[in-house]
C-alpha positions in Angstrom: 3.9 -3.8 7.3 0.9 -6.1 7.3 -2.3 -6.1 5.4 -5.9 -6.7 6.4 -7.1 -10.0 4.9 -10.6 -8.6 4.7 -9.7 -5.6 2.5 -8.4 -5.4 -1.0 -7.7 -2.4 -3.3 -8.1 -2.3 -7.0 -7.5 0.4 -9.6 -10.6 2.5 -10.5 -12.6 0.7 -13.2 -10.8 -2.6 -12.7 -13.2 -5.6 -12.5 -13.5 -7.4 -9.2 -11.2 -10.4 -8.8 -12.7 -13.9 -8.8 -9.6 -15.6 -7.4 -7.6 -14.5 -4.4 -4.5 -15.8 -2.5 -5.3 -18.2 0.3 -4.5 -15.6 3.1 -7.6 -13.6 2.2 -10.8 -14.0 4.3 -14.0 -15.5 2.9 -15.6 -12.0 2.9 -13.4 -9.3 1.4 -14.3 -5.7 1.0 -12.9 -4.3 -2.3 -12.0 -0.7 -2.5 -11.3 1.4 -5.6 -8.2 3.5 -5.8 -9.3 7.1 -6.5 -6.6 9.6 -7.5 -6.1 12.8 -5.4 -4.7 16.1 -6.7 -1.2 15.0 -5.6 0.8 12.3 -7.4 1.0 9.1 -5.5 -1.7 10.1 -3.0 -5.1 8.5 -3.3 -8.4 7.7 -1.6 -10.0 4.3 -1.2 -13.7 4.0 -1.9 -15.8 0.9 -1.1 -16.9 -0.8 -4.4 -17.5 -4.5 -4.0 -18.1 -7.1 -1.4 -16.6 -10.5 -2.3 -18.0 -13.7 -0.8 -16.2 -17.0 -1.3 -17.9 -19.9 -2.9 -15.9 -23.1 -2.4 -16.5 -25.8 -4.9 -14.6 -29.1 -5.6 -12.2 -27.5 -8.1 -11.0 -24.2 -6.6 -12.2 -21.4 -4.4 -14.0 -18.6 -6.3 -15.3 -15.2 -5.1 -18.6 -13.7 -6.2 -18.9 -9.9 -6.2 -21.8 -7.7 -5.1 -21.6 -3.9 -5.7 -21.8 -1.6 -2.7 -24.4 1.1 -3.0 -23.3 4.7 -3.6 -23.6 5.6 0.1 -20.9 3.1 1.1 -18.4 6.0 1.1 -14.7 6.4 1.3 -12.6 4.4 3.7 -11.2 6.6 6.4 -8.4 5.9 8.9 -10.5 7.1 11.8 -8.9 4.5 14.1 -5.8 6.8 14.0 -7.8 9.6 15.7 -7.6 7.6 19.0 -3.9 7.1 18.7 -1.6 9.6 20.5 -0.1 11.9 18.0 3.5 11.3 19.2 3.2 7.6 18.3 2.3 8.3 14.6 5.2 8.5 12.2 4.0 8.7 8.6 2.0 5.6 8.0 3.5 3.8 11.0 2.2 3.6 14.6 4.7 3.0 17.3 3.5 0.5 19.9 5.1 -0.4 23.2 5.4 -4.0 24.2 4.3 -5.4 27.5 6.4 -3.7 30.2 7.2 -0.9 27.7 10.8 -2.3 27.4 10.6 -2.5 23.7 8.7 -0.7 21.0 7.9 -1.5 17.4 6.4 0.2 14.4 3.5 -1.3 12.6 2.0 -0.2 9.3 -1.5 -1.3 8.4 -1.9 -1.4 4.6 -4.4 -2.5 2.0 -3.0 -4.9 -0.7 -3.4 -4.1 -4.4 -2.6 -7.3 -6.3 -2.6 -5.3 -9.6 0.2 -3.0 -10.8 -1.5 0.5 -10.5 -2.0 2.7 -13.6 -0.3 5.5 -11.7 3.0 3.7 -12.3 2.1 2.3 -15.7 5.2 3.8 -17.4 7.7 2.2 -14.9 7.9 -1.3 -16.6 8.6 0.1 -20.0 10.9 3.1 -19.0 14.2 3.5 -20.9 17.1 2.1 -18.8 20.6 3.1 -19.8 22.4 0.2 -18.1 20.0 -2.7 -18.6 19.0 -2.8 -14.9 16.6 -4.1 -13.8 16.4 -7.0 -16.2 13.1 -8.1 -17.6 12.7 -11.0 -15.1 13.1 -8.6 -12.2 10.7 -6.1 -13.7 8.1 -9.0 -14.1 8.7 -9.9 -10.5 8.1 -6.3 -9.3 4.9 -5.8 -11.4 3.4 -9.2 -10.5 3.6 -8.2 -6.8 1.4 -5.2 -7.3 1.6 -2.6 -4.5 0.1 -1.5 -1.2 -1.9 1.4 -0.1 -1.0 2.9 3.3 -3.0 5.4 5.4 -1.0 8.6 5.4 -1.7 12.1 4.1 0.6 14.3 2.1 2.3 16.9 4.4 0.3 19.7 2.7 -2.9 17.9 3.6 -2.2 16.7 7.2 -4.0 19.6 8.9 -7.0 19.5 6.5 -10.3 18.6 8.1 -11.0 15.5 6.0 -8.0 15.0 3.7 -5.8 14.6 6.7 -7.9 11.6 7.8 -8.8 9.8 4.6 -5.8 10.3 2.3 -3.6 7.3 1.5 -0.3 6.8 -0.3 0.7 4.2 -2.8 3.5 2.2 -1.4 6.1 0.2 -3.4 8.0 -1.3 -0.5 7.6 -4.8 -2.0 9.0 -3.6 -5.3 11.9 -2.0 -3.4 12.8 -5.3 -1.7 12.7 -7.2 -5.1 15.0 -4.5 -6.6 17.4 -4.4 -3.7 17.7 -8.2 -3.7 18.9 -8.0 -7.3 22.0 -5.9 -6.2 25.3 -7.0 -4.9 25.9 -6.5 -1.1 28.1 -3.5 -1.6 25.4 -1.8 -3.7 22.8 -2.5 -1.0 25.1 -0.9 1.7 25.7 2.3 -0.4 21.9 2.6 -1.0 21.1 2.3 2.7 23.7 4.9 3.6 22.4 7.4 0.9 18.8 6.8 2.1 19.8 7.5 5.7 21.4 10.8 4.8 18.5 11.8 2.6 16.0 11.1 5.3 18.1 12.9 7.9 18.3 16.0 5.7 14.5 15.8 5.0 13.8 15.8 8.7 16.1 18.8 9.3 14.2 20.8 6.7 10.7 20.1 8.3 
């Protein structure tokens, strides 16, 4: 999974950032996360354009609002990709010579923990896991937004093209790394069987 360094997602109503990590471009399009009618599935709407102003102290970004006609980000580039190479948010690409293939997932970074998951950090935990340091690590990583529609919306004329999903893959990695190796193995086995059964049902 990799993110565009020229795009950034923020929760709706969140102020535009003035500081960004160094990997971001000097022009960054900021998109607001708009809820859909399905939990975890969202739309991205252009909201700000950030331009970097470098002074002697530290880089700072100035924000200019997009006008109302800027519209919703669509994933129209996927229209030109053969359907059999699309797997959820991933696109399978063959290497030179077609000997190897790999999946790539384009995502938009959200550096802020989204309000859609606001209850997760304070949720009651019977066994004290994850600990507060792990929770802080997860929340400080924010999330990603990946271009994939809910299965109920994939055939819809426009929802199938512009719907996105909140992705917590970074959070999952932090949580998995806090486990013992045997716990990680059991998790991966259970996940494999769950996915296998889900595919059989579709």
